[in-house]
N, C-alpha and C positions, 0 to 999 in steps of 0.2 A: 324680316324683323317681327309681322303684326302677327304671323301664326306662332312664329314660336313664345310669346309673350303668352296669348291664350293659352297654347302648352303649357307652357312651364308654369301656368296658375295650374290645370289639369292635374299635372302631373303631383304636382307639390298637395294640394288636398287629395290625392288618391291615396299617395305616398303616405302621407302623417297619419289618414286612419289604421293604414294595412301595418304601419311600422307600431302606430301606438296598440289597435289590439293586442301584436304579438310582445309588445312588455307585460302588458297587465295580464296577459295568460301563463310568461314566464316568471312574474313574480304575485302568482297568486291572485289577482284582479282586484288587488289596492287600489280602491278609486285614487288614494294619493300618489299614486303611481301614476295613473293617469293624466294629473295634475302637472308634476312633474315632467311628463314627458311631451307636451303642449310647451313648456316652457321651454326646454331640451330647441324644442322645434323652433321657437322662434327666435332665443340667444344662438343658435347656428345660422338660424339666415340671414338676423342681425352681424353678425359677424363675417358673414359670405359677404355682409353689404357692401362694411367699412371695407372687406379687403377688395372689394371692385372699384376703391376707389384710386388707388394704383395705377394699376392697370387703367392706361391711358390711351391705348391701342382703339381703331376704331374698325378693324380687318373684319368682323364679322365672322372669323374662324373659333375666335375664344369660347365663347356661349356653346360653339357646340363640342367641344370636348369637356364642359362640364356639365351638360346636360349625359352626353356619354359615360361618364363616369357618374352621374349619378342614379342611372338610370343600372349600373353593372352594382352601385351602394346599395340598392333600395333590396334583391334578395340576399347580395352577398350578408349584411346588418340581419335580414330573418332568419338565414340559417345560423350566426352566429346566437341572436339570441337563443335558438333552440337545443345549439348547443352548449352554451354559456355555464350548463348545470355539468357537465362531463369536462369541463375544459378544468372549470375549478374545483373540480373533486370534491364537489357539495352533497350532501348527505339526501339523499331522497325524499323530500317530501318539506324538507328542512327550510327554511327564509334561511336567504345568501346574508351575511354582513350588511350593513344600513351602506357602507364605504364603495362594497361592491357591487351592489344595484343603484348607487348613484351613478358611480363608473359605469358598467355596462348601459347605462340607459344614457349616458353620451356618444356615447361609441355606438348606441343601435340609433338615435334619433338623429344626434349634432351633423355627421359626413354628410348626410343629402341633406339636410337643410342651411348647410353654409353650403354644398356644391349649388339648389337650387338661388339660396341669396347671390349670390357669384354672376351667376347666370342672367338671372333677370337683371341687375345691375349692367353688367356690358351689353343683353342684348337692349334694357333700355338706351343707354349709350350708343348704341348704333341708331337706332331710330329713331335720337335727337339726330347721328348726323347727318340723317335723310330728312329735316326737317319737320320730326316729332317732338314730346315734348314727355318727361317723366312724370306727368300727372298724366298725359295721356296713356304711357306704360301703362303707370299702373291700376287704369282703368281697363286695358283688356286684360291682364294679369290674371286679374277679380272678374272679369268675367270666362276666365278657362276657368278658377274658379268656381261658380255656379253650375258649369259643364260638369267638373269633378263630382263633385258634393251630387247631382243627380246618378251622377254615376256608380259612385258608389252606393247610393239604396238600393239601385236595380241589382248589380254586384251582390249584397250579401242577399237582398230577395231569394236572387237565383239560388245563395247558399255556398258559392262561388269560395273554394277556400284562400288564404293569407298567399299562404307559399306562391299558388298558381298567376292571383294579384298579382304579384310582384313580378313571376316570369315574365305578366306582360306589360310592365310597368319597362320595366328591363329592356327588352323587347322593341317597347314603342320607339323608347330613348333613342333607341341606337339607332333602330330605323331614320327616326327626324334628323338626329344628327348627323346622316347620311346625305342626307338632301340640302345643307345648307352650299350654299354655290362657291367658297373661294376652299371648299376642303380640299387636303389632294387625294389624287385619283387610290393613295396608299390607302389613307385614311380613311377614304368612302369606301373601299371594297373592305377594311377590319369589320367598320360598322357596320355595313351591312350582316357576313356573314357573323358577327357575332348574335346581332339581331334576330337572322335568320334561325339560327342557333336554340336560343333562349324559346322563341316563337314553336319551334317542334318539339322543344324539354314540351311546354305547358301543352300543342296540341294532342303529345302523343306518352308523356310518363307525365302530364301534372298531378293527378293522384298519386299514383304512385311515389314519388318525391314526397307529398305532402303528407303521407304515413309515415315513409322513411325516414322524415325529419322529428314528426313528433313523439316519434320512437325514442329520440335522444333523451327526449323531458321523460315519456310514459312508454318506460320498458315494456310495460304487460298492454299495450295496447291493444281493446277492442275495436272501437270507434269511435269515431270522430264528424262532427259536424259544427259550424258557422251556419250561427242563426240569428236575424236582425236583435235577437237579444244577448249575443255572446257567443263563445266558442263551447260545446256542448262535448264531453269525452269521456268516455268509457275505458275503464278497464280492468281487468281480468286477472288472478293470481291464486292459487289453491279453491277455487267452488267460489271466489266472492270474489264481489263484482263491487267496482267503487264509481260512481259519478262524478266530475269533474263543471263549476260551472266557472269560466273564465281560468283554468286551472285552478282554483279555490275547489278542497272537499266538498262538496254539500251533500251527499249521503251518501252510506253501503249497504248491501245488504245483510250482514251481521249482529249491524246497531240499534241498541234498544230505545235510542230513544224518540220510535215512534209511540213507543209502548208507554212512554212516558207523560206525553202532551196528551194524548186520549183519553186513556184509559184515569187520570189525576183529574181529566173537566169533566165523561159524564158519569163519573158515579157522583158525584156531585146533585143530581137528578137525577128522581126517582126512575123514569120511563122515558129516555129521550127517542122524540121517532124523528123527528126532523133535522138533519146536520148540515150548515154549509163549510165546509172545509178548503179553507184557501191554498191549495198545493196538496202535494200527500198521495195524487193516487201511482206516485210509482215508489214512494218511497215509503211504502208499506204501510201509511198513517192511513189511507181510508181502508184498508183489510181487517185495522184493529178494529175499525169505529166500527165492522159492519157485526162483528162480534155482539155490539149489544144489543142486536137486533134493531135496527129504525125503521123506521117505512121507508124514509128516502134521506139520503145522503146526495149532495147538491155540491160536486166540486169543482173547482175553477181551479183551470192552467191558464199561464200567459204564451208559455214555449210549446207549437203546437213541437219541434223538433224533439224536445225534451221526449214527449209522447211516443213519435215514433223508433225513438231508438231505444226507449223504455219497451215496448210492446216486444221487440225486436231479440231484444238481450237478455231483460230483468225478467228472472224466474216467476214462474203467477205467484207463488206466497206472501211477493212482496209489491204485486201492482193487483191492482183489478184485475179483474177479467173482460172483456168485449161483454157486453151484452147482462151485464147485471143487472137481473131487474130492480135492484134499489139503489143503485146507486145512477146518477142522472152529471155524464161529462160535458164538461162546458168550457169553448177557449174564450177567453175574452179579459178583461178587465175587473176583477175582485172587487175595488171598491166599487166600481157602474153597479156591480151583481147587489153585492149588500147595500146600496141605495135602493134599490128597488123593493117598494112594499112595504110592510111596518110588520112585527110580531111575529115572524115566521116561521123564526128558527128557537127550535131548544139548547143549538150552542154555535158557537160561533168558533173554531179552530183553525190555528192559524199558522201552520207548519212554510215557513220558507228561512231563509237567509235571514243574520243579524244586520242592525238599520248599519253596515257601514255607506253608502251609498243612497244617492235620490230613490233611486228604482223602489227598492226594499223599502227605507225610514219612511216613506210614505203610509205604510202598513203598522208605525208605531206613532201617529202622529194624533193630536186630540180629537180634529176631525173625523181620521176614521173610526173612532172609537165613538165618537158621537154617534154617526153611521148603524155601526156595529149595533149599540143601546138599542136602535130604533127599530132593529127586523129580529131581534129575542123574544119574545116571550118574556113575562113575570116568571123570576127566577131565572130564569137563562141566563148561560155562561160563554161570556171568549175566554177564552185562552192561549196563551203563545210560550216558546221557550227562548231564553237569553242568554248566550257564551255570557257566564261568573267566572267566579271562584270559589271554590270547596269553601279554604277558610279566611283570609284577610282578602278583605277591597281595597285595593288604594284610594283615596280620594280621586281620580280621575275614574279610573272605574265606578265608582257610588257615586258620584252623578251624573256618568251616565246612565245608571240604571233610574238614580231618582226622578230625571227628566221625563222618563219614559211612564212610572209610577206618577207622578204631578198626575201627566196626560190620560192617561185612567183613573184618576178619581175624578177630573174634571168631567167623567161622562159616566163612573160608574157610581154608585153608591161603597157596595164593599171590596173590597182589593186584598187578594194574601197572595205573598210570594213563598213560592218553596224552595230550601236552597236546596245547592247542589255546585259542579261545576256548573251545569245549567242552569238557572233558577226556570223553573214553571210559574207564573205568571196567571194566576186567577181572578175576576173580578164580574163582577153580578149587580145589579138595582134591589136584588134582594139580598139579606142573610146568609153567607158562603157556608157552607157545615164544616167546623175544624174538630166533631168528635170524629176521631181518628177508627175506633173502635165503632161505629155504623156504617164509615166508609169503606172497611175493610171488610165489615159484612154484605156489604152492594157490593161490593166486586164478585165474592164469593157466590152468593143467591145467582148471579149472572151466571157462573160453571162460563167463567172467563177462562181459557190458560194461557196463562205468559210465561215470559223466562224470569222475568227483572220484577213489576209492580204484582207485589202481594199485600195479602197483610199486615206483614213484618215489616217492610219498607214501609207502607204506609204509616204506618205507628212511630216509624225511624224521621220518616220526615216533619213529622207533625209535633214531635217529642221532645225531639233536639232542641239544646239554648242558641241555634243558628235562626233555629225560625221566630226567635221573637227578636232574635238579636235584630234581623236583618227589613222589622216591621219598623224598628225603635229606629235604624237609622235614617231607614227612606225616608220620615216623617219629619226628621230632624234635619234633612236639609231643606237649605231656600236655594233654589237651581229653577233657572227659567223652565218653561213647562214643553216638549217639544210637541210642535206643529208646525200647518202644511207653510206660514211665511215665516217662521224662525225654527228652520230645523237643527236646531244649535246640538243633537244626539248626532249628528252626523258628524260635526269639528271635534267631538269628545272618541268619537270610534278611530280618526284619524289619530289623534295622539296618543292613544290606546295604540292604537296599529308601532308608533314611534317607538312606543316605550318597551316595544320587543327590542330593539338593537340600545337604547339608550336610557336604564334606569329613571335620571331624573325626569325622564316626560311623562310617568306614571303620579309625579308626587305634586303638578304642576296642574292649580288652580287657574280654569279657563278663564282665557286674560276679558274682562268688564267691556262694555258698552262705552266706559264713561274714559278707556284710556287709548279707544280707534277714535273716537270723536276727537282728544287729542293731537291727533296725526295731523289733523286739519289743519291745527298750528305748525308744524313744518312746514307742513306743500305755502303755509302763506310766508314764513319767511324765509324761505327757499325764495319765492316768486318776489320779493321785493330787495332783493340781492341782484335779480337781473338787471339787464338792460335792455329795455324797450326796443323791439326792431333791429333786435344784433338775433343771428344764426343761431346764435345758444338758447336765447330765447323763444324763437320759431323750434328746436328742438324739441324745447322741455314743454310748449303748448300741442306739438304733435307727441309726442311720449303721452300727457295727459290725457288730449283726448283716446289714443289706443287703450289707457287702461282702462278710461271710464268707460267704452265700450264692449270691452270682454267682458266688464262688471255685470252693465245690463246686460248685454248677451245672454251671459252664464246664470243671471239672475231670471228670464225670459224660459230659456228653458230647463232649469231646473223645476218653475214655473207650471211649464210645460207637463213633464213627468209627470207632478204631481195630479193634476188635473184628469191627464190624459193616460196614463204610464204605459205609454209605447215610443218611447222618446229617440230608441236603440235604433224601432224603423223609419221615426220621419227624420232625427239630425240630420242625415246628409242632404234633407229638403230644406230645413230650417238654417243650416250652416250657406246654402244656396239664395236664400231669401237674405241674406247676411252680407256676401259676397256681390251679392247683385245690388247691395247698395252702395258698394265700394265699385261696381262697376259705374254703377253712375254719377257718380261724385267728381269727377274731373269735371262735371258744365259742373256740377254746384260751385267749384271752386273756382275756376276761370270766373264766377259772375261772381263770386263773393270777393277775389282779389281788384277788382275792378272799383268795386263800390267801395265810398267811407265805413270808415271801423268794420267792414267787412269782416275780417277776423273777431271781434267781437259781437256780430252777429251769432256767426257759428255758435259761440260758447255757449251765448244767452240760447239759444233753440236746443243747443245739447243739454247746458240744464232742466231749460222744459219737461224737453223728452223727460227726461230723467225722471222727471215731478210727475208726470202724465203717465209713467210705467206703475207708477203706486195706481190710480187710477184704474188704468188695463188691466190689474189684478182683480180688483174688488169688483170689474162688471163681469166676470167668468168668460173673454174673450180667448183668459190663456192655453184654454184645452184647445183651439181649433186651431191645426194646420196651415189655411189661409189668413186669418188674421193674427197669427204671433208670423207667421213668412213677412205678412207687412210691416209689423211693429219693427222685427228685428232687422229690415229695407230703409226702414226711413230712419233707424237711429244710426246704422252704421252709412248710410247717406251723410249724413251731419260730422260723425267720423274722419269717414272717408276726406270728405269736401272742405274739413281743417287742415288736412295734409297734404293736399292739391294746390291750395291754396297760399300754400308754404311753398312747395317745392316751385308751383309760378313764378315766383317772388325772387326765387334764389336759384333758380334756373341748375348748374353746376351742380349745385349740394344738396342736391336729389338725394343723392346715395346717404348722406349722412342722414339728411329726415325717415328715409323709409328705413335705414337704423332703428332710429331715437322709435318712430313706431310700434315696431316691431318687439324691443326692450319693452317698452309700455303695457305692451299686451301681454307679453311674459308677466309683470310683475303683475298684475290682474287678475289674469288667470290664479296665480298663486295665491296673492291678498283676497280675491273674493272667495273664492272658493271656501280657502280656506279658515279665515276670520270674517271678513263683510257678511258673507249671505245667512253664514251661520250662527254667527256669534249675533248680529243686529240684527238677521232676519231683513225677508227679501223687501219687505217696506222700508228699513231704514238704510241696507245697504244703499238704494237705490236714488235715497234720497243725499245720504254722504258722496254720494256721484255727484248730485246738482251742487252739493256746496264747490268739490271741488272743481267743478268748472266757473264758478261763479268767480273764487278764489283765480285762474286764471285771465279774471282781465283785467287784473293790476298792469298784467306786461303785454295785453292784444292790443292790435293797432284797428 
């Protein structure tokens, strides 16, 4: 059973990565979908653990069937996710209704999670019958999760398609299940034939299967590649090429967006000589910037796969030709480039997605704007585009835009917002030119040919009534500043996404910090009703620890993303650190079970770890993989020790405690990412967790 428990952990992490990434692509890359996916997985696994309590047999064959079914479920649900839009006859490019999205996520994520939770409980019970303990089984499964996290990094780095990984997982699960000693001969043969068949498809036709199933969502598929940053998909129809990142439209070859961003910014300068462009080498922004004849354009891209696909498929009129003498193309973190040197550029142009996730939000924070201000020469301009609304702003949209506007104001002395379906934000430490005649003349003098931006368009932008009303709206709203430590814009964007499906969300005022801190009163009241030493109290403390562990984990991951910008490349290693802490936790749990007041000691240490996380963030170590790995390992060690201590004391009730751990983690994933981290900020969110852990002392022994 030892190998089986390790394999369940390995399979679980890899399957989770595959299915969550697939769900994100199908539902257009919304981070809220990712959070729902994590919660559905945890809920499904918890439900499987609860169901496992009913099966009292310890014959050893039940886990084989569950593992085999989980192996079949992963490639089947990947195919279902890709074909969902065809089955539902949805409009291409349109969002599915929210209830359909939630239902599909449940269908895609919950079955495999349920089967793995059930198989873990059955394998743990079999291990206990052979003399092991539930805490030991928990540690072995977590050890397998470490290997799964490392494998996910290696497979993503190799560009392995998600469907191919799903086939490989299915094959391995069936083959592992076929080696269970008490399995019947017919079942053994069936599992081996099925596993061999899936392995054959993976080896001989894996790429063909991937392209065929992707065409269910993208009928005009041109090319696709999985990279450490997500899935890049190109489609072509009628000569127009569209580029999608994680299923969401990034840009297309017929758009005038690059014109607006580049020309409206560069005509603010008499003669822009050196330009820093964040993204834009493939969108057409770099091509438009060259029309101003600068001496040099530094273009910083993060994803090499996008460049390789663009060079192969995009027309030269939209991308920078290889070897252009005035363009220097850099692969790396744009924030790191913005921190190098001072007063180097006449303009910094950000051509990227809206701040709807941690990866993109880091280019819209006060800290990034301050770094950009330092690399600009006197009178230099920062510019970016932000999706908005042409006429009416809902309260939520206004607050989202205002949080970024305030961040700009804290870095620059003058800010201009130009109206439109997408707002163009301009900022400088010297007064910006608002004379449309002078700006239009400057564009004409340079002899730049455009399809949209001309003298009449510039006059329209600077003279219509929305130009004044936007400025008045921005300055009149009192909202938190979007910053690295408090990425409030992230939460606004999630609610804006939800408002697509349920109109009242658009009129919500984001819950304030006071109301969130008030939830501690509810935890306090619930704790008072618990009987110390009861199974219910132990399950409550395990859930509370799971909740706290996930919130702190997400805070560290988000802070790592902000500091380094390469979370998607390194997330597998960081998750391996967390799983490594869980793998070591049985040892700590046994010590705590034998020590007087061991439960209270663990809660105190968990609270201390949360408090020290604030100092960890401010030390600057969060951008280092080894340091963040060690910090996650330590936190997970404490969370797992609380579970293992309770499991050692309760014995046969380990399944209930395991389910409580998963339910608490699921709640932490949603509450932490939607409310605690964005609204309170990372520092205060982990302090909130520390306070919650201290409340647990009321019922701990």
